C-alpha positions as a Markdown table, in Angstrom:
| # | Residue | x | y | z |
|---|---|---|---|---|
| 1 | Met | 45.6 | 22.7 | 43.9 |
| 2 | Thr | 44.1 | 20.8 | 41.2 |
| 3 | Leu | 40.0 | 21.5 | 40.6 |
| 4 | Arg | 38.3 | 18.3 | 39.8 |
| 5 | Ile | 35.2 | 18.8 | 38.5 |
| 6 | Ala | 32.4 | 16.6 | 39.2 |
| 7 | Leu | 31.2 | 14.7 | 36.1 |
| 8 | Pro | 27.9 | 12.4 | 36.0 |
| 9 | Asp | 29.4 | 8.7 | 35.6 |
| 10 | Trp | 28.4 | 7.8 | 32.1 |
| 11 | Arg | 28.0 | 4.1 | 33.9 |
| 12 | Gly | 25.5 | 5.0 | 36.2 |
| 13 | Trp | 23.3 | 6.9 | 33.1 |
| 14 | Met | 24.1 | 3.3 | 31.0 |
| 15 | Trp | 23.1 | 1.4 | 33.4 |
| 16 | Leu | 20.0 | 3.8 | 34.3 |
| 17 | Ala | 19.3 | 4.1 | 30.7 |
| 18 | Leu | 19.1 | 0.7 | 30.2 |
| 19 | Cys | 16.4 | -0.1 | 33.1 |
| 20 | Met | 14.3 | 2.6 | 31.5 |
| 21 | Val | 14.3 | 1.0 | 28.2 |
| 22 | Phe | 13.6 | -2.9 | 29.7 |
| 23 | Ala | 10.7 | -1.0 | 31.6 |
| 24 | Leu | 9.1 | 0.6 | 29.2 |
| 25 | Ala | 9.4 | -2.8 | 27.0 |
| 26 | Ala | 7.8 | -5.0 | 30.2 |
| 27 | Ala | 5.1 | -1.7 | 30.2 |
| 28 | Arg | 4.2 | -2.1 | 26.4 |
| 29 | Gln | 3.8 | -5.9 | 27.1 |
| 30 | Leu | 1.4 | -5.4 | 29.7 |
| 31 | Thr | -0.4 | -3.2 | 27.9 |
| 32 | Gln | -0.8 | -4.6 | 24.5 |
| 33 | Pro | -4.4 | -5.5 | 24.7 |
| 34 | Leu | -4.8 | -1.4 | 25.1 |
| 35 | Trp | -2.9 | -0.4 | 22.9 |
| 36 | Asp | -3.4 | -3.0 | 19.5 |
| 37 | Asp | -6.9 | -4.7 | 20.2 |
| 38 | Pro | -6.6 | -8.0 | 19.7 |
| 39 | Val | -8.5 | -10.0 | 18.0 |
| 40 | Ile | -10.2 | -13.6 | 17.4 |
| 41 | Ile | -10.3 | -14.9 | 13.8 |
| 42 | Leu | -12.6 | -18.1 | 13.2 |
| 43 | Glu | -14.8 | -18.9 | 10.6 |
| 44 | Ile | -18.0 | -21.4 | 11.4 |
| 45 | Gly | -16.9 | -25.1 | 10.7 |
| 46 | Gly | -12.8 | -24.2 | 11.6 |
| 47 | Thr | -10.8 | -25.0 | 14.3 |
| 48 | Tyr | -9.5 | -24.7 | 17.2 |
| 49 | Glu | -5.6 | -24.7 | 16.5 |
| 50 | Ser | -6.5 | -22.3 | 13.6 |
| 51 | Met | -8.1 | -19.6 | 15.7 |
| 52 | Met | -5.5 | -20.4 | 17.7 |
| 53 | Glu | -2.9 | -19.8 | 15.2 |
| 54 | His | -4.7 | -16.4 | 13.8 |
| 55 | Ser | -5.5 | -14.5 | 16.3 |
| 56 | Thr | -4.1 | -12.0 | 18.7 |
| 57 | Ala | -5.9 | -12.5 | 22.1 |
| 58 | Arg | -5.6 | -15.4 | 24.3 |
| 59 | Phe | -8.2 | -17.8 | 24.4 |
| 60 | Ser | -9.6 | -20.5 | 27.0 |
| 61 | Pro | -7.6 | -24.1 | 26.8 |
| 62 | Leu | -9.0 | -27.0 | 24.0 |
| 63 | Ile | -11.7 | -29.3 | 25.8 |
| 64 | Arg | -11.1 | -32.0 | 23.8 |
| 65 | Gly | -14.1 | -34.8 | 23.1 |
| 66 | His | -16.9 | -32.7 | 24.3 |
| 67 | Val | -19.1 | -29.9 | 23.6 |
| 68 | Trp | -18.4 | -26.5 | 25.3 |
| 69 | Gly | -17.5 | -23.0 | 25.5 |
| 70 | Gly | -14.3 | -20.5 | 25.3 |
| 71 | Ile | -13.5 | -16.9 | 25.7 |
| 72 | Pro | -10.9 | -14.6 | 25.2 |
| 73 | Lys | -8.9 | -13.4 | 28.3 |
| 74 | Thr | -9.1 | -10.1 | 27.6 |
| 75 | Asp | -11.5 | -7.3 | 25.4 |
| 76 | Ala | -11.2 | -8.6 | 22.0 |
| 77 | Arg | -12.8 | -7.8 | 18.1 |
| 78 | Leu | -14.2 | -10.9 | 16.4 |
| 79 | Arg | -13.2 | -11.6 | 12.6 |
| 80 | Val | -15.2 | -14.2 | 11.1 |
| 81 | Val | -12.9 | -15.8 | 7.5 |
| 82 | Asp | -15.2 | -15.7 | 4.4 |
| 83 | Pro | -14.0 | -15.3 | 1.2 |
| 84 | Gln | -17.7 | -14.1 | 0.7 |
| 85 | Tyr | -19.1 | -13.5 | 3.9 |
| 86 | Gly | -16.5 | -12.4 | 6.4 |
| 87 | Phe | -16.6 | -9.5 | 9.2 |
| 88 | Glu | -15.4 | -7.9 | 12.1 |
| 89 | Thr | -17.1 | -6.6 | 15.0 |
| 90 | Pro | -16.5 | -3.7 | 17.7 |
| 91 | Leu | -14.3 | -4.2 | 20.2 |
| 92 | Ala | -16.5 | -6.6 | 22.8 |
| 93 | Arg | -16.4 | -7.4 | 26.2 |
| 94 | Phe | -18.5 | -11.1 | 25.9 |
| 95 | Leu | -18.1 | -13.3 | 23.3 |
| 96 | Ser | -18.5 | -17.2 | 23.6 |
| 97 | Val | -16.9 | -19.0 | 21.0 |
| 98 | Gly | -18.6 | -22.5 | 21.3 |
| 99 | Phe | -16.9 | -26.2 | 19.8 |
| 100 | Asp | -17.7 | -29.8 | 19.1 |
| 101 | Asp | -14.1 | -30.8 | 20.3 |
| 102 | Asn | -12.2 | -28.5 | 18.4 |
| 103 | Val | -14.4 | -27.5 | 15.6 |
| 104 | Val | -16.2 | -23.5 | 16.0 |
| 105 | Asp | -19.9 | -24.4 | 16.2 |
| 106 | Thr | -22.1 | -21.2 | 16.7 |
| 107 | Ile | -20.5 | -17.2 | 18.7 |
| 108 | Arg | -22.5 | -15.8 | 20.8 |
| 109 | Met | -21.4 | -12.2 | 21.9 |
| 110 | Ser | -22.3 | -8.7 | 22.4 |
| 111 | Pro | -20.0 | -6.2 | 20.1 |
| 112 | Gln | -19.5 | -3.8 | 23.2 |
| 113 | Ile | -17.7 | -3.2 | 26.4 |
| 114 | Glu | -20.4 | -1.7 | 27.9 |
| 115 | Pro | -23.8 | -1.0 | 27.0 |
| 116 | Leu | -24.1 | 1.9 | 25.3 |
| 117 | Leu | -25.7 | 5.5 | 24.2 |
| 118 | Ile | -28.4 | 5.2 | 21.6 |
| 119 | Asp | -26.1 | 7.1 | 19.0 |
| 120 | Asp | -23.1 | 4.5 | 19.7 |
| 121 | Ala | -25.4 | 1.4 | 19.7 |
| 122 | Met | -27.5 | 2.3 | 17.1 |
| 123 | Gln | -23.8 | 2.8 | 14.7 |
| 124 | Val | -22.7 | -0.3 | 15.8 |
| 125 | Val | -26.2 | -2.0 | 14.4 |
| 126 | Val | -26.2 | 0.2 | 11.3 |
| 127 | Asp | -22.5 | -0.8 | 10.4 |
| 128 | Leu | -22.7 | -4.5 | 11.1 |
| 129 | Gln | -25.5 | -4.7 | 8.9 |
| 130 | Ala | -24.1 | -2.2 | 6.1 |
| 131 | Gln | -21.4 | -5.3 | 5.7 |
| 132 | Trp | -23.3 | -7.9 | 6.1 |
| 133 | Cys | -25.2 | -6.4 | 2.8 |
| 134 | Ala | -22.4 | -5.6 | 1.0 |
| 135 | Lys | -21.0 | -9.1 | 1.8 |
| 136 | Gly | -24.0 | -10.6 | 0.1 |
| 137 | Trp | -26.3 | -11.5 | 3.3 |
| 138 | Lys | -29.7 | -11.1 | 3.0 |
| 139 | Pro | -32.2 | -10.1 | 5.6 |
| 140 | Met | -33.9 | -12.6 | 6.8 |
| 141 | Gly | -38.3 | -13.0 | 7.8 |
| 142 | Thr | -38.5 | -9.7 | 7.4 |
| 143 | Arg | -42.4 | -9.9 | 8.2 |
| 144 | Arg | -42.3 | -10.5 | 11.4 |
| 145 | Asn | -38.8 | -8.7 | 12.1 |
| 146 | Pro | -37.5 | -5.9 | 10.1 |
| 147 | Thr | -34.1 | -4.7 | 9.7 |
| 148 | Ile | -33.4 | -2.2 | 12.4 |
| 149 | Ala | -33.1 | 1.2 | 10.6 |
| 150 | Asp | -31.1 | 4.4 | 12.8 |
| 151 | Thr | -34.9 | 6.3 | 12.4 |
| 152 | Pro | -37.1 | 7.8 | 14.8 |
| 153 | Ala | -39.8 | 4.9 | 14.7 |
| 154 | Trp | -36.7 | 2.8 | 15.9 |
| 155 | Arg | -35.2 | 4.4 | 18.6 |
| 156 | Ala | -39.3 | 5.0 | 19.8 |
| 157 | Tyr | -39.4 | 0.9 | 19.8 |
| 158 | Val | -36.6 | 0.3 | 21.8 |
| 159 | Arg | -36.8 | 2.8 | 24.1 |
| 160 | Gln | -40.0 | 1.3 | 25.5 |
| 161 | Gly | -38.0 | -1.6 | 26.8 |
| 162 | Val | -40.9 | -3.8 | 26.0 |
| 163 | Leu | -39.2 | -5.8 | 23.6 |
| 164 | Ser | -35.6 | -5.7 | 21.7 |
| 165 | Gly | -35.5 | -4.9 | 17.2 |
| 166 | Val | -34.2 | -8.2 | 16.1 |
| 167 | Ser | -33.3 | -9.0 | 12.3 |
| 168 | Tyr | -32.2 | -12.5 | 11.3 |
| 169 | Trp | -29.5 | -12.1 | 8.2 |
| 170 | Gln | -28.0 | -15.6 | 6.4 |
| 171 | Ala | -25.0 | -15.9 | 3.9 |
| 172 | Gly | -26.2 | -18.4 | 1.9 |
| 173 | Asp | -26.1 | -21.8 | 3.4 |
| 174 | Lys | -23.3 | -21.3 | 5.1 |
| 175 | Tyr | -24.6 | -19.0 | 7.7 |
| 176 | Gln | -27.1 | -17.3 | 9.9 |
| 177 | Ala | -27.2 | -14.7 | 12.3 |
| 178 | Met | -29.3 | -13.0 | 14.7 |
| 179 | Leu | -28.8 | -9.3 | 15.7 |
| 180 | Ser | -30.5 | -7.5 | 18.9 |
| 181 | Leu | -30.3 | -4.2 | 20.5 |
| 182 | Ala | -32.5 | -3.9 | 23.7 |
| 183 | Arg | -32.9 | -1.0 | 26.1 |
| 184 | Phe | -30.5 | -2.1 | 29.7 |
| 185 | Arg | -30.3 | -0.8 | 32.6 |
| 186 | Asp | -27.2 | -0.5 | 34.1 |
| 187 | Ser | -26.4 | 0.3 | 37.9 |
| 188 | Arg | -23.8 | 2.8 | 37.0 |
| 189 | His | -25.7 | 5.3 | 34.8 |
| 190 | Leu | -29.1 | 5.0 | 36.0 |
| 191 | Asp | -29.9 | 8.4 | 34.8 |
| 192 | Gln | -29.5 | 8.1 | 31.4 |
| 193 | Glu | -31.1 | 5.1 | 28.2 |
| 194 | Arg | -28.4 | 2.2 | 27.4 |
| 195 | Tyr | -28.6 | -0.1 | 25.1 |
| 196 | Leu | -27.3 | -3.5 | 24.8 |
| 197 | Ile | -26.3 | -5.7 | 21.6 |
| 198 | Thr | -26.4 | -9.2 | 21.1 |
| 199 | Leu | -24.9 | -11.2 | 18.3 |
| 200 | Ala | -25.0 | -15.4 | 17.4 |
| 201 | Leu | -23.7 | -16.4 | 14.5 |
| 202 | Ala | -23.9 | -20.5 | 13.3 |
| 203 | Lys | -24.9 | -22.6 | 10.5 |
| 204 | Pro | -28.3 | -21.9 | 9.2 |
| 205 | Trp | -31.1 | -22.5 | 12.3 |
| 206 | Thr | -34.2 | -21.6 | 11.2 |
| 207 | Pro | -35.7 | -22.6 | 7.9 |
| 208 | Phe | -37.1 | -18.9 | 6.8 |
| 209 | Glu | -38.0 | -20.1 | 3.2 |
| 210 | Lys | -40.4 | -22.5 | 4.7 |
| 211 | Ile | -42.4 | -20.3 | 7.3 |
| 212 | Glu | -41.7 | -17.2 | 5.6 |
| 213 | Asn | -45.2 | -17.3 | 4.1 |
| 214 | Leu | -47.1 | -19.0 | 7.3 |
| 215 | Pro | -49.9 | -17.5 | 9.1 |
| 216 | Glu | -49.2 | -15.7 | 12.0 |
| 217 | Glu | -51.1 | -14.7 | 15.1 |
| 218 | Pro | -51.0 | -10.4 | 15.7 |
| 219 | His | -48.1 | -8.6 | 17.2 |
| 220 | His | -49.0 | -7.3 | 20.0 |
| 221 | Phe | -45.8 | -4.7 | 19.7 |
| 222 | Pro | -45.0 | -4.9 | 16.0 |
| 223 | Pro | -41.5 | -3.4 | 15.1 |
| 224 | Pro | -41.3 | -0.3 | 12.5 |
| 225 | Gln | -41.8 | -1.7 | 9.2 |
| 226 | Pro | -39.4 | -0.1 | 6.3 |
| 227 | Gln | -41.0 | 2.6 | 3.8 |
| 228 | Gln | -42.4 | 0.9 | 1.1 |
| 229 | Gly | -40.4 | 0.3 | -1.5 |
| 230 | Ala | -37.6 | 0.2 | 1.0 |
| 231 | Ser | -34.3 | -1.3 | 0.9 |
| 232 | Pro | -32.4 | -2.4 | 3.7 |
| 233 | Cys | -29.3 | -2.9 | 2.0 |
| 234 | Pro | -29.3 | 0.7 | 0.1 |
| 235 | Ser | -26.1 | 0.4 | -1.7 |
| 236 | Gln | -28.0 | -3.1 | -3.7 |
| 237 | Pro | -31.3 | -2.7 | -6.1 |
| 238 | Ser | -34.6 | -3.3 | -4.3 |
């Protein structure tokens, strides 16, 4: 009698291996946004077509001949392209781009994927302001709205929940940004202090150079003022 040793069918193993490869490839495609942060890459005054050519996140379809707004189909970073003033945000769940026909007009977003604890929220705000400082943006309207700083005074100010901290920044005559930080009641974390950041970006809309020296009404909840001689951009001279 001849003994036959049962060995695995190599063809069966090959097919199993191929199926595993295909399954992993499909899973990789489906989870791509989770592994590699999608990014929306654009410039104010640029076109929808250019944005779509360079971005890695899917986006709302173009609406010709209208003033309209679109959003990414997934969480995405924003990268504003400019040879001098460009910057990038953290991953965002809310990111709305305004268009006039196919031309990028405005941006409104919250550069976070959920309401943040104060340490994390301050880090985002400080990092964005540091990028602008490094790229030559200038803080504007600081008499009434000084730049936000990670100090005990600023943390106490936004913790009240009465008013948000707001700073304005301008890039020459090309762009203006409004950045705000406010306390937010998160129904999922009622026992925690959570904060929401808002960023608006467009061509300059407030003529700060014309209104900077106008008299102002007393502020009932004035934001913390910087120390005498302090610079909003520590790496630059005061």
